N, C-alpha and C positions, 0 to 999 in steps of 0.2 A: 629615356631611351637607353636600351641595353647595348653596350659596345663590346663586341666579342674580340678577345685577343686572338691573333692568328694561331697561336699555339694551343688554344683551348678547344677541346672537343665539345660537342653538344652535351655529352654526359657530364663533363666537368662543369659546364655552365649551369645545368639543371641542379647538380649537387650543390653548387655555390648558392643558388637561389634558395634551395631548401635550408641550407645552413643559416642563411641570413634572415629567413622568414620569422616573423614574430607571431605569437598566438593572437587570434582575432581580438580577444578581449583587450590586449595590450595596445592595439591600434586605435581604440575608441577614446573619445574625448567628451567632456561635458559641454555639449552644444546641441542645438536643435537638429542639425543635419544628422548627427550620429543617433539621436533618439529616433528619428524617422527611419533610418536604415535598419536599426535593430528591431523596431516594431514591425516593419514590413517583412523582414526576413523570418522573424518568428512566426508570422502568419503563413508564409509560403512553405516552409520546411515541414515535411510530414514527420511527426514524432509523437510518442505517447504524451498526453496532456500533463502528467506529473513532471516529465523531463522538461517540457516547454516551460512550465511554471518555475522549475528550478533555475533554468537558464535565464529567465526573465529577472529573477532575484539577483543573480550574479552580475548580469550585464547592466541591470538597472543601477547598480552601485557605481559602475564606471561612467555611465552617461548622465547620472544625476536625475533619474526618473524613477518613480515608484513602479514596482513590478506590475501592479494592476493596470497602469497606463500602457505598458508594453504589451500586456496580454489582451487589451481591449480589442485590438484589430483582429486577433485570432479567435476571440470569443464567438463571434457569429459563425465563423467557419467550423469551429468545433460543434456548435449546436446543430448546424445544418447537416454536416456530414454524419451525425449520429442521431438524426431525427427519430429513427425507429427505436432508439434506446434512450429516449428523453428522460425517463424516470430515474435513470441511474447515470446520467451524463451531465450533471449540473456543473456549472463553472462557478467556483467559489471566489469571492473577493477576500484577499488576505487582509488581516487586521493591519491597521495603519502603522502601529508602533510595535517594537520588539516586545514579545510576551514573556512573562515569567512562567517558564514551563512547569516548575514544581507546583505553583498555584493552579495552573490549568489542569495538571494531573489530578489534584485533589478535587477540582470542580467536576471533572469527568467521573470520578468515583462517586461523588455525591449524586450525580444524575442517574447512575446505574442503580444505586440502592433505593431510589424512588420506585423502581419497577421490578426489582428482583431481589430475592433473599439468598445471600451467599455467605460462605465463610470468608474471612478476611483475605486469605491467600488467593482464593478464587477471584474475589473482587479486584485485587491488586493486578492480577495477570490479565483480566478482562480489560481493565483500563489501559494497561500497557499495550495490549494487542490493538486497541483502537488507535493509539499513537503510531503503532507499527504500520498500519494500513496507509498512513500518509507519507511514509518514506519507503514503501515496499520496493520501489524500483531501484533502491540502493543495495538491498541485501542479497546474500548468496543463497539463502534458504528461506522458504516460505512455510513456517509452521501453520498447520491447520488448527483452528480452534474448534475442538469437537465437544459439543454440549450434549450430554446424554443423561438418561435416567431410567429407572426400572419400569416405570409405568407412565401413563398419561397424567397430565395436570401436576407435573413436578416443577413447573416454572421454566421449562426449556424455551418455549416460544416467547415468554415474557422477557427472558434475558436476551434472546436474539433480537427482539424488537427494540429493546433499550439500546443495545449496541449499534443497531442499524441507524439510529438517529445521529450518530457521531462519527462513523467511519467514513473513509474516502469513497465517494461514488457508490453508494449502497445499491446492490441488486438483490432484493429480497424476494424469495419465491419458495413455494412448497411443491411446485410441479415444474421440473425442467428436464428436458431430454438431453442426452449426451451431445447431440448435434447442436442444440441451442446453446449448451454450455460452452463448447469450444468456439462457437462463432461469436458469442457475446464477449467472451474473454479476449478474443483477437481484436474485436472492434473497439472496445472501450477500456479494457483492463480495469473493470470495476472491482469492488469488494463483493464477492459472491456470498450470500447469506441463505443457505439452502435448508429449509425446515422439512421435517418428516422424512428424513433420508432413509428410515427403515423401509419405506416403500420401494427403495432402489436396491434392496438386498440381493435380488437375483440379476440385476442389470450390470453385467461385467464391464460393459463399455463405459458406463458412468464412472465406475471406480478407477478405470484405467486413465480417464481424462483427469480426474482428481489427483491421482498419483503423479502424472506427468507434470503437474503444476507445482511440484515441490521445489524444483530448481530451475533457473533460467536456462535457455538453450536446449530444452528437451520438448519440442513442440509435439502436439498431437498431429499425426499424419493420416489423412483420410483420402479416399479416392473420389474424385468428382463424379457424381451420378451420370452426367451427360457426356463429358469428354473422356472419362475414365483416367484422367491425369491425376497424379498425386498432388494434394494440397497440404500445406503446413499451417497449423494454427498455434499461435503463441498463447498458451494457457497459464502463463506465470502471473498470477494475481492473487490477492488475499482471499482466503476461503474460510467461512465459518459453517460448519455442518451441525445440525441439531436433529436428534432422533432417539428413539427408544433402543436400548441395547448397544451393542458394539458393531463397528464397521469391520471390514476385512483387515487382517493383521497388517498388511502393508500400508493401510491408511492409518491405523492406530499408531504405528511406529513413526509416522510423520506428523503426529498430532500432539497438541497439548490438551489434555482431557479435563473438562469441567463436569464433574458428576453431581447432578442435581437430585434433590429429594423433597418430598412434600414437607412444607414448613408452614407455621402459623405466624403471621405478622402483618402489620399494617403497611400497605403500599399506596403510592400516589402516582399511578401511571399517567404519562403525558401523551395524549392521543395525537396532538399536532406536532409534527417534526420541525415546524418552522416558527416556533415561538421565538421571541427576541433572544432569550437565553441560549437556546440551541443554535440559532444562527450565529450568535457571538462565539460559542464554543467552536463551531466549524471554521469560522473565520480565523480564530486564533490558532487552531490546529494547522490551517493552511499557512499562516505566517511562520509558525514554528518550523514547519517542514521546509519552507523556502530558506530559512536561516541555517538549517543543518548543513554542515560541510560533508559532502559525499566521501571524500578521501579519508577524512578523520573517522567517520562512522565505520567504513569498511576495514580500517586498520585495527579496530577494537576486537580483542579476543576474550573469550570466556576464560577466567583464571583456571590454570591447569589443576589446581587442587580441589576444584569443584567436583563433587561426586555425582556425575551425570553419565548415564549409560549410552553407549554407542550412538545411534542416529539421533537420539534425544539431545545430544550435545549440540548438533547443528541447529535444532529448533530453539534451544535456550540461548545459544549465542546470538541469534538474530534479535531476540527480545532484550538481551543484555546490551547489545549495541544501541538499541533505542533508549533503554533505561539510562545509559551513560550520557546520552544527549539530552536527557531531561534534567537530571541532577545526580550528583554522586551518591546522595542518600537513597535515591530511588534504586540505583544500581546495587548498592549494598543490601537494601531490603529484598530485592529480587533474589539474591544469592541465599538469603535466609529462607525464602519461601519455596525455592526449588525442591528441597528434600520432602516437602509436604506433598508434592506431586509424584515423587519417585516410587512410592509404594503402590501406586494405582495400577 
């Protein structure tokens, strides 16, 4: 019971309550009741799936329950609410144990080279971008991975397909309208993997939506066709674009460019995205993402002596933050690879 002193005003009482309030996580204990409370609330609260997964990881440590158990009750809700986007709204079971991120990074690279022929610096960045998709909701900038080549049959689609098997919530398509793009981004925040984007060369609205997704808090705003009321769509999600030639300049400045060319070499494409090894990789990536500390990641800055031009600095800083959360040697290697992209 709250007993109010005669001299205290309602404002003073409210301020005292605020001052004495503890963060929700600090009120939790390792018992069955608190496990039930956290699991139930995670299912009720509407939030993007990656944020729910991150909270489950943090709160699970307080109540002594694995994140996957806390997420179990919200799994059905996620699947039902996104039935129309079933193909790119999978719920991943995190790996049971803490993962060695450096070993996982090497494993991801090994999977890519089974299906695509790349220079070492391109392979390195593609693998890093895969990790980036799993913690995308933490970053301040979303670099587009733009895969291009001068002609057909340069391996662009093969690379996109290889990457699609390991990114967070892959939405792979060669035909998507701007309206579908901003709606699917709003609904599921998947990783968009758009092939044949040269077919969108004259579609100004498509490129405007892509550009808006470079930073959070800049939604695509459209007029509802029936009510004529403005609607906002959150289009901040990872995007890989693949096509012949270049995109508009405003897209290229927001992109890390992978330039493909015809090469001869032996490849071993994996048609099934659900082999035991690929399932293990995605499960480990989910666990790694749950263990990443959001505040520490956001505090990481690209070294000031790194020779990166203008907006490109924002792009590389996001990948550098991810690299530092994998391993110090990965972060150091990224800085050595960056100059190889600067001449593009």
